[in-house]
N, C-alpha and C positions, 0 to 999 in steps of 0.2 A: 501745672499751670493753673492759676486761680481763675474763677469765673469772672471776676471783676476786671481782669486785664482787658484793656481796649475800650472800656466804658468811660464816657465823659461824665462830668459832674451833673449835667442835665439828665443823663440816664439814671444816675443814682438818685437824683431828686425825684424823678417820676416813680421810681421803684419804692422810695420811702413814702410817697403819697399813697400809693396803692396799698402798701402794708398798713399804713395808718388807717385808711378806710376799712380795711379788713378787720383790724383789731377793734375799731369802733363798732363795726357790725356785730362782732362777737360779743362785745360788752353789752350793747343795747339789746341784742337778741336774747341773751341770757337774763338780763334785767326784765325784759318784757315777759318772758316765760315765767320768771319767778314772781313778778308782781301781778301777772294775769292781765297785763295791759296790751291790748291788740295794737294800739297806735304806736307804742314804743317798739314792739316787735316789728311793725311795718317799717318804721324808720331804720331799724337795723337791717332789714331785708333790702331796702333801697341803698343803703351804704354798701352792702355786699355786691349788689348789682353794679353800682358805680365802680367799685374796685375791680371787678371782673372786666367790665368794659374798658376801663383805663388800661388794664394789663393787656387786653387783646389788641386795642388800637395802637398803643404806644409800646411796641415790642422792638427793642433795639437789635 
């Protein structure tokens, strides 16, 4: 049985948003470290925090 059985389109949409935020956090975090820019690294950290909170609050 697949994990996606029983999930609605809203569940998949929230999961997609969470994954998108996490990927954005990874990209901005690596860009911030590479460029040495603390504010870009900070934005990446906040995106990661938002992704974790979204995943914790909206758990189907």
